FIROMAR-933831 format. One record per residue (C-alpha): residue number from 0; x, y, z. Coordinates in steps of 0.5 Angstrom, whole numbers, plus 500, padded with zeros to 3 digits. Last residue first. Layout:
+-----+-----+-----+-----+
|   i |   x |   y |   z |
+-----+-----+-----+-----+
| NUM |   X |   Y |   Z |
...
+-----+-----+-----+-----+
This chain:
+-----+-----+-----+-----+
|   i |   x |   y |   z |
+-----+-----+-----+-----+
| 471 | 611 | 424 | 272 |
| 470 | 612 | 429 | 277 |
| 469 | 614 | 436 | 276 |
| 468 | 617 | 440 | 282 |
| 467 | 618 | 448 | 281 |
| 466 | 623 | 451 | 285 |
| 465 | 623 | 459 | 285 |
| 464 | 629 | 463 | 283 |
| 463 | 631 | 470 | 284 |
| 462 | 634 | 469 | 291 |
| 461 | 638 | 463 | 288 |
| 460 | 642 | 467 | 283 |
| 459 | 646 | 471 | 288 |
| 458 | 649 | 464 | 291 |
| 457 | 652 | 463 | 283 |
| 456 | 656 | 469 | 283 |
| 455 | 655 | 475 | 288 |
| 454 | 649 | 476 | 293 |
| 453 | 647 | 472 | 298 |
| 452 | 640 | 472 | 303 |
| 451 | 639 | 475 | 309 |
| 450 | 641 | 481 | 313 |
| 449 | 646 | 484 | 318 |
| 448 | 642 | 483 | 324 |
| 447 | 644 | 476 | 325 |
| 446 | 649 | 473 | 320 |
| 445 | 651 | 476 | 313 |
| 444 | 652 | 477 | 306 |
| 443 | 656 | 477 | 300 |
| 442 | 657 | 469 | 297 |
| 441 | 664 | 468 | 293 |
| 440 | 664 | 469 | 286 |
| 439 | 666 | 476 | 285 |
| 438 | 672 | 474 | 290 |
| 437 | 673 | 477 | 297 |
| 436 | 680 | 479 | 298 |
| 435 | 685 | 475 | 302 |
| 434 | 688 | 480 | 308 |
| 433 | 691 | 475 | 312 |
| 432 | 685 | 471 | 313 |
| 431 | 678 | 474 | 310 |
| 430 | 671 | 472 | 313 |
| 429 | 665 | 473 | 311 |
| 428 | 658 | 471 | 313 |
| 427 | 659 | 472 | 321 |
| 426 | 658 | 469 | 327 |
| 425 | 666 | 467 | 329 |
| 424 | 667 | 460 | 331 |
| 423 | 669 | 457 | 324 |
| 422 | 673 | 463 | 323 |
| 421 | 678 | 461 | 330 |
| 420 | 680 | 454 | 327 |
| 419 | 681 | 457 | 320 |
| 418 | 686 | 462 | 323 |
| 417 | 689 | 457 | 327 |
| 416 | 691 | 452 | 321 |
| 415 | 693 | 459 | 317 |
| 414 | 699 | 460 | 322 |
| 413 | 702 | 467 | 322 |
| 412 | 696 | 470 | 324 |
| 411 | 690 | 476 | 322 |
| 410 | 683 | 475 | 322 |
| 409 | 678 | 479 | 319 |
| 408 | 670 | 479 | 320 |
| 407 | 664 | 480 | 316 |
| 406 | 657 | 481 | 316 |
| 405 | 654 | 479 | 323 |
| 404 | 651 | 484 | 326 |
| 403 | 648 | 485 | 333 |
| 402 | 655 | 485 | 336 |
| 401 | 659 | 481 | 342 |
| 400 | 661 | 475 | 336 |
| 399 | 668 | 479 | 336 |
| 398 | 668 | 480 | 343 |
| 397 | 667 | 473 | 345 |
| 396 | 672 | 470 | 339 |
| 395 | 678 | 475 | 342 |
| 394 | 676 | 472 | 349 |
| 393 | 677 | 465 | 347 |
| 392 | 684 | 467 | 344 |
| 391 | 686 | 471 | 350 |
| 390 | 686 | 477 | 354 |
| 389 | 683 | 482 | 349 |
| 388 | 685 | 489 | 348 |
| 387 | 680 | 493 | 344 |
| 386 | 681 | 499 | 338 |
| 385 | 676 | 503 | 335 |
| 384 | 677 | 505 | 328 |
| 383 | 673 | 511 | 325 |
| 382 | 673 | 513 | 318 |
| 381 | 666 | 514 | 317 |
| 380 | 660 | 509 | 317 |
| 379 | 659 | 509 | 324 |
| 378 | 655 | 502 | 326 |
| 377 | 654 | 502 | 333 |
| 376 | 657 | 497 | 338 |
| 375 | 664 | 499 | 338 |
| 374 | 663 | 507 | 338 |
| 373 | 657 | 506 | 343 |
| 372 | 661 | 503 | 348 |
| 371 | 660 | 496 | 351 |
| 370 | 666 | 493 | 347 |
| 369 | 671 | 497 | 351 |
| 368 | 675 | 502 | 348 |
| 367 | 682 | 504 | 350 |
| 366 | 684 | 507 | 344 |
| 365 | 680 | 511 | 339 |
| 364 | 682 | 512 | 332 |
| 363 | 680 | 518 | 327 |
| 362 | 682 | 520 | 321 |
| 361 | 679 | 527 | 320 |
| 360 | 672 | 528 | 316 |
| 359 | 670 | 532 | 310 |
| 358 | 664 | 533 | 308 |
| 357 | 666 | 539 | 303 |
| 356 | 668 | 547 | 304 |
| 355 | 672 | 549 | 310 |
| 354 | 678 | 543 | 308 |
| 353 | 684 | 546 | 310 |
| 352 | 686 | 543 | 317 |
| 351 | 681 | 537 | 317 |
| 350 | 674 | 538 | 319 |
| 349 | 671 | 537 | 326 |
| 348 | 671 | 532 | 331 |
| 347 | 677 | 528 | 332 |
| 346 | 683 | 525 | 329 |
| 345 | 688 | 521 | 332 |
| 344 | 689 | 517 | 339 |
| 343 | 683 | 519 | 342 |
| 342 | 682 | 515 | 348 |
| 341 | 675 | 512 | 350 |
| 340 | 671 | 516 | 356 |
| 339 | 665 | 515 | 353 |
| 338 | 664 | 523 | 352 |
| 337 | 670 | 521 | 347 |
| 336 | 666 | 516 | 343 |
| 335 | 660 | 520 | 344 |
| 334 | 663 | 526 | 340 |
| 333 | 665 | 521 | 335 |
| 332 | 659 | 519 | 333 |
| 331 | 656 | 525 | 334 |
| 330 | 661 | 528 | 328 |
| 329 | 659 | 521 | 324 |
| 328 | 652 | 523 | 324 |
| 327 | 653 | 530 | 322 |
| 326 | 657 | 528 | 316 |
| 325 | 651 | 524 | 314 |
| 324 | 647 | 529 | 314 |
| 323 | 652 | 534 | 310 |
| 322 | 652 | 529 | 305 |
| 321 | 657 | 523 | 302 |
| 320 | 663 | 523 | 307 |
| 319 | 669 | 527 | 303 |
| 318 | 675 | 523 | 300 |
| 317 | 681 | 518 | 302 |
| 316 | 688 | 519 | 299 |
| 315 | 692 | 514 | 294 |
| 314 | 693 | 519 | 288 |
| 313 | 689 | 523 | 282 |
| 312 | 685 | 529 | 285 |
| 311 | 678 | 530 | 283 |
| 310 | 676 | 527 | 289 |
| 309 | 679 | 532 | 293 |
| 308 | 684 | 530 | 299 |
| 307 | 685 | 527 | 305 |
| 306 | 691 | 522 | 306 |
| 305 | 692 | 517 | 311 |
| 304 | 699 | 516 | 313 |
| 303 | 698 | 520 | 319 |
| 302 | 693 | 514 | 321 |
| 301 | 698 | 509 | 320 |
| 300 | 703 | 512 | 325 |
| 299 | 697 | 512 | 330 |
| 298 | 696 | 505 | 329 |
| 297 | 703 | 503 | 330 |
| 296 | 704 | 506 | 336 |
| 295 | 697 | 503 | 339 |
| 294 | 699 | 496 | 336 |
| 293 | 706 | 497 | 340 |
| 292 | 702 | 499 | 347 |
| 291 | 697 | 492 | 345 |
| 290 | 702 | 487 | 345 |
| 289 | 701 | 484 | 351 |
| 288 | 693 | 485 | 351 |
| 287 | 692 | 482 | 344 |
| 286 | 689 | 486 | 339 |
| 285 | 682 | 486 | 337 |
| 284 | 681 | 492 | 331 |
| 283 | 673 | 494 | 331 |
| 282 | 672 | 497 | 324 |
| 281 | 674 | 492 | 319 |
| 280 | 670 | 495 | 313 |
| 279 | 664 | 490 | 311 |
| 278 | 659 | 496 | 311 |
| 277 | 663 | 500 | 307 |
| 276 | 663 | 508 | 308 |
| 275 | 670 | 508 | 312 |
| 274 | 672 | 514 | 307 |
| 273 | 672 | 509 | 302 |
| 272 | 678 | 506 | 305 |
| 271 | 679 | 508 | 312 |
| 270 | 678 | 501 | 315 |
| 269 | 683 | 498 | 310 |
| 268 | 688 | 503 | 311 |
| 267 | 688 | 502 | 319 |
| 266 | 688 | 494 | 318 |
| 265 | 694 | 494 | 314 |
| 264 | 698 | 498 | 319 |
| 263 | 695 | 494 | 325 |
| 262 | 697 | 487 | 321 |
| 261 | 704 | 490 | 319 |
| 260 | 706 | 493 | 326 |
| 259 | 703 | 486 | 329 |
| 258 | 707 | 481 | 325 |
| 257 | 702 | 476 | 327 |
| 256 | 702 | 470 | 333 |
| 255 | 699 | 474 | 338 |
| 254 | 693 | 474 | 334 |
| 253 | 690 | 480 | 330 |
| 252 | 682 | 480 | 330 |
| 251 | 679 | 485 | 325 |
| 250 | 672 | 485 | 328 |
| 249 | 666 | 487 | 323 |
| 248 | 660 | 492 | 326 |
| 247 | 656 | 491 | 320 |
| 246 | 649 | 494 | 317 |
| 245 | 645 | 491 | 312 |
| 244 | 644 | 486 | 306 |
| 243 | 637 | 484 | 305 |
| 242 | 633 | 479 | 302 |
| 241 | 625 | 479 | 302 |
| 240 | 620 | 475 | 299 |
| 239 | 614 | 477 | 298 |
| 238 | 609 | 475 | 303 |
| 237 | 604 | 481 | 301 |
| 236 | 602 | 483 | 308 |
| 235 | 610 | 482 | 310 |
| 234 | 613 | 487 | 305 |
| 233 | 612 | 493 | 309 |
| 232 | 615 | 489 | 316 |
| 231 | 620 | 487 | 312 |
| 230 | 622 | 494 | 309 |
| 229 | 621 | 497 | 316 |
| 228 | 626 | 493 | 318 |
| 227 | 631 | 494 | 313 |
| 226 | 631 | 502 | 314 |
| 225 | 633 | 501 | 321 |
| 224 | 639 | 495 | 319 |
| 223 | 642 | 501 | 314 |
| 222 | 642 | 499 | 307 |
| 221 | 642 | 494 | 301 |
| 220 | 634 | 492 | 300 |
| 219 | 632 | 486 | 295 |
| 218 | 624 | 486 | 295 |
| 217 | 622 | 480 | 291 |
| 216 | 614 | 478 | 288 |
| 215 | 612 | 486 | 286 |
| 214 | 605 | 486 | 284 |
| 213 | 602 | 487 | 291 |
| 212 | 607 | 494 | 292 |
| 211 | 609 | 494 | 299 |
| 210 | 616 | 495 | 299 |
| 209 | 616 | 498 | 292 |
| 208 | 611 | 503 | 295 |
| 207 | 615 | 504 | 301 |
| 206 | 622 | 505 | 297 |
| 205 | 619 | 510 | 292 |
| 204 | 616 | 515 | 297 |
| 203 | 618 | 514 | 304 |
| 202 | 625 | 511 | 302 |
| 201 | 626 | 517 | 297 |
| 200 | 626 | 517 | 289 |
| 199 | 628 | 515 | 282 |
| 198 | 624 | 510 | 278 |
| 197 | 628 | 505 | 274 |
| 196 | 626 | 500 | 269 |
| 195 | 629 | 494 | 267 |
| 194 | 625 | 488 | 263 |
| 193 | 619 | 493 | 261 |
| 192 | 622 | 494 | 254 |
| 191 | 626 | 489 | 251 |
| 190 | 634 | 490 | 253 |
| 189 | 638 | 492 | 247 |
| 188 | 644 | 493 | 250 |
| 187 | 643 | 501 | 249 |
| 186 | 637 | 501 | 253 |
| 185 | 641 | 498 | 259 |
| 184 | 647 | 502 | 258 |
| 183 | 642 | 508 | 259 |
| 182 | 640 | 505 | 266 |
| 181 | 646 | 505 | 268 |
| 180 | 648 | 512 | 266 |
| 179 | 643 | 514 | 270 |
| 178 | 644 | 509 | 275 |
| 177 | 651 | 512 | 276 |
| 176 | 648 | 519 | 277 |
| 175 | 644 | 517 | 283 |
| 174 | 648 | 519 | 289 |
| 173 | 643 | 522 | 294 |
| 172 | 637 | 519 | 291 |
| 171 | 640 | 513 | 293 |
| 170 | 637 | 508 | 287 |
| 169 | 630 | 505 | 286 |
| 168 | 630 | 499 | 281 |
| 167 | 624 | 496 | 278 |
| 166 | 625 | 489 | 276 |
| 165 | 624 | 483 | 271 |
| 164 | 626 | 477 | 272 |
| 163 | 629 | 472 | 267 |
| 162 | 635 | 468 | 271 |
| 161 | 640 | 473 | 268 |
| 160 | 637 | 479 | 268 |
| 159 | 636 | 478 | 276 |
| 158 | 643 | 476 | 276 |
| 157 | 645 | 482 | 273 |
| 156 | 640 | 487 | 277 |
| 155 | 642 | 485 | 284 |
| 154 | 650 | 485 | 284 |
| 153 | 649 | 491 | 279 |
| 152 | 646 | 496 | 282 |
| 151 | 650 | 494 | 289 |
| 150 | 656 | 495 | 285 |
| 149 | 654 | 501 | 281 |
| 148 | 653 | 505 | 288 |
| 147 | 658 | 503 | 293 |
| 146 | 656 | 508 | 298 |
| 145 | 650 | 511 | 296 |
| 144 | 645 | 505 | 297 |
| 143 | 640 | 501 | 293 |
| 142 | 633 | 499 | 293 |
| 141 | 631 | 494 | 288 |
| 140 | 624 | 491 | 287 |
| 139 | 623 | 484 | 283 |
| 138 | 618 | 482 | 278 |
| 137 | 618 | 475 | 278 |
| 136 | 621 | 469 | 281 |
| 135 | 625 | 466 | 275 |
| 134 | 624 | 459 | 275 |
| 133 | 629 | 453 | 277 |
| 132 | 626 | 446 | 275 |
| 131 | 626 | 440 | 279 |
| 130 | 623 | 434 | 274 |
| 129 | 621 | 429 | 279 |
| 128 | 620 | 421 | 279 |
| 127 | 626 | 421 | 284 |
| 126 | 630 | 427 | 283 |
| 125 | 631 | 430 | 276 |
| 124 | 635 | 436 | 275 |
| 123 | 633 | 443 | 272 |
| 122 | 636 | 450 | 271 |
| 121 | 643 | 448 | 272 |
| 120 | 648 | 454 | 272 |
| 119 | 654 | 454 | 266 |
| 118 | 653 | 460 | 262 |
| 117 | 649 | 463 | 267 |
| 116 | 655 | 463 | 272 |
| 115 | 660 | 466 | 267 |
| 114 | 655 | 472 | 265 |
| 113 | 653 | 473 | 272 |
| 112 | 661 | 474 | 274 |
| 111 | 662 | 478 | 268 |
| 110 | 657 | 483 | 269 |
| 109 | 659 | 483 | 276 |
| 108 | 666 | 485 | 275 |
| 107 | 665 | 490 | 270 |
| 106 | 660 | 494 | 275 |
| 105 | 665 | 492 | 281 |
| 104 | 670 | 496 | 277 |
| 103 | 667 | 502 | 277 |
| 102 | 668 | 503 | 284 |
| 101 | 674 | 500 | 285 |
| 100 | 680 | 501 | 280 |
|  99 | 676 | 508 | 277 |
|  98 | 673 | 510 | 283 |
|  97 | 680 | 509 | 287 |
|  96 | 683 | 513 | 282 |
|  95 | 677 | 519 | 282 |
|  94 | 677 | 519 | 289 |
|  93 | 670 | 518 | 291 |
|  92 | 666 | 523 | 293 |
|  91 | 659 | 521 | 292 |
|  90 | 656 | 524 | 286 |
|  89 | 662 | 526 | 283 |
|  88 | 667 | 521 | 284 |
|  87 | 661 | 516 | 282 |
|  86 | 660 | 520 | 275 |
|  85 | 667 | 520 | 273 |
|  84 | 668 | 512 | 275 |
|  83 | 662 | 511 | 270 |
|  82 | 664 | 516 | 265 |
|  81 | 671 | 512 | 264 |
|  80 | 667 | 505 | 264 |
|  79 | 662 | 507 | 258 |
|  78 | 665 | 504 | 252 |
|  77 | 666 | 498 | 258 |
|  76 | 659 | 498 | 260 |
|  75 | 656 | 498 | 253 |
|  74 | 660 | 492 | 252 |
|  73 | 658 | 488 | 258 |
|  72 | 651 | 490 | 256 |
|  71 | 651 | 487 | 250 |
|  70 | 655 | 480 | 253 |
|  69 | 649 | 481 | 258 |
|  68 | 644 | 481 | 252 |
|  67 | 647 | 475 | 249 |
|  66 | 647 | 471 | 255 |
|  65 | 640 | 472 | 256 |
|  64 | 638 | 470 | 249 |
|  63 | 642 | 463 | 250 |
|  62 | 639 | 461 | 257 |
|  61 | 632 | 463 | 253 |
|  60 | 627 | 468 | 255 |
|  59 | 620 | 465 | 259 |
|  58 | 621 | 470 | 264 |
|  57 | 622 | 475 | 259 |
|  56 | 616 | 474 | 255 |
|  55 | 610 | 474 | 261 |
|  54 | 616 | 478 | 265 |
|  53 | 615 | 484 | 260 |
|  52 | 607 | 485 | 262 |
|  51 | 609 | 485 | 270 |
|  50 | 615 | 490 | 269 |
|  49 | 611 | 495 | 265 |
|  48 | 606 | 495 | 270 |
|  47 | 611 | 495 | 276 |
|  46 | 614 | 501 | 272 |
|  45 | 607 | 505 | 272 |
|  44 | 605 | 503 | 279 |
|  43 | 612 | 506 | 281 |
|  42 | 611 | 512 | 278 |
|  41 | 604 | 513 | 281 |
|  40 | 607 | 512 | 288 |
|  39 | 611 | 517 | 287 |
|  38 | 618 | 519 | 284 |
|  37 | 623 | 524 | 287 |
|  36 | 626 | 528 | 280 |
|  35 | 633 | 529 | 279 |
|  34 | 637 | 535 | 279 |
|  33 | 645 | 535 | 278 |
|  32 | 651 | 538 | 280 |
|  31 | 649 | 542 | 286 |
|  30 | 655 | 545 | 290 |
|  29 | 658 | 542 | 297 |
|  28 | 664 | 542 | 294 |
|  27 | 667 | 535 | 296 |
|  26 | 660 | 533 | 297 |
|  25 | 658 | 534 | 290 |
|  24 | 650 | 535 | 291 |
|  23 | 644 | 532 | 288 |
|  22 | 639 | 537 | 287 |
|  21 | 631 | 535 | 289 |
|  20 | 625 | 536 | 284 |
|  19 | 618 | 534 | 285 |
|  18 | 613 | 534 | 279 |
|  17 | 608 | 528 | 280 |
|  16 | 607 | 524 | 274 |
|  15 | 615 | 524 | 273 |
|  14 | 617 | 525 | 265 |
|  13 | 619 | 519 | 261 |
|  12 | 625 | 516 | 258 |
|  11 | 623 | 510 | 254 |
|  10 | 623 | 503 | 255 |
|   9 | 617 | 501 | 259 |
|   8 | 620 | 506 | 265 |
|   7 | 626 | 510 | 265 |
|   6 | 625 | 516 | 269 |
|   5 | 626 | 523 | 267 |
|   4 | 629 | 529 | 272 |
|   3 | 636 | 528 | 270 |
|   2 | 637 | 535 | 268 |
|   1 | 645 | 537 | 269 |
|   0 | 648 | 542 | 272 |
+-----+-----+-----+-----+
């Protein structure tokens, strides 16, 4: 049982101004593994004041200084890599092998990407008689989620550090252990006091204080669309920049020239990865009506191969959902699919056999789904896939775009040229063809209610910079 009730403010670990203990649970065991404190608006004020003071110096630091600090941070991260994988597995239930290969790896990859980008980024150029300068926006407030905890921390904090911003991070109170470890890495890397600050808390307490704070110049949030709307409204009074990466209901279009069995099997496995708790998961599988029954058979067989097991076990399996509250939400959505008349092809309500303890959920697939059903429109954020038939390519594109979201989309086809043409017609920020990976230097973000702005690589730098023109 770890005691993590201190916040990292102005280069020191400090006690909260108001005591408010909060138990962090292991979702596989439902047992408390740590105690944190939920912060207050007074703690936010202290952290923002430290960041504002630090910006007076760090905001004018040289590129060489910032490269040196990022290199020191990368060393700290690699020295603590296994520890990072371990705490992520404990706090949000990622299987340890997946946590090591994917979750913890994301932090390393974002540091390396920020370093590579910083070494070549052009902070000034000449246009007509003006020097165009890119300068750090100032003090940033970050509110990050629990599903890919260090990934979301890293892809906000690192471009901010690289561009000369100072910041306050509020990690998810459900999965705060990775942020605790990362904050110590920042300290040990030698960042000046006040450049980076971390205050634990919930959305109503710390999150709302960040979004409304007059001395925060920019807020970056990753989470639900509902919370993103509230943050944008709160931030509007101070006209601060708001960057958001929100929900998704990503289509996976399997075209009629694809290898159906192979495409469906890979689509099921991809959807269930991270126990379905990824904003860009391919949760709507669109299949040509002429090959729908073949796809249904392949999907049911693939679902049977997805193993559910303890996060502590080595192997290729999925773990529990992150919390009791989230477990109940996913269960409610599964029941809604049944009530709406979709066919339950695999899984269903309740826990898998042999899992009385922990927030484990059955691998669930619905067939005979229409795109107007709630399970096809709402983000479930669990191991739940819906299968929707379409008549022709035009209808597939129409169904794919018929959603409030636009984060990602996936296309499977034997013809790369055909897939490219379909991709141009999809209203989504990230499109992957035939299983191509989304690289860490590519822009991450979406259209419509999936948010605004972009993260990762050079595209992640832009939102942290202001443009100044000096004409002479």
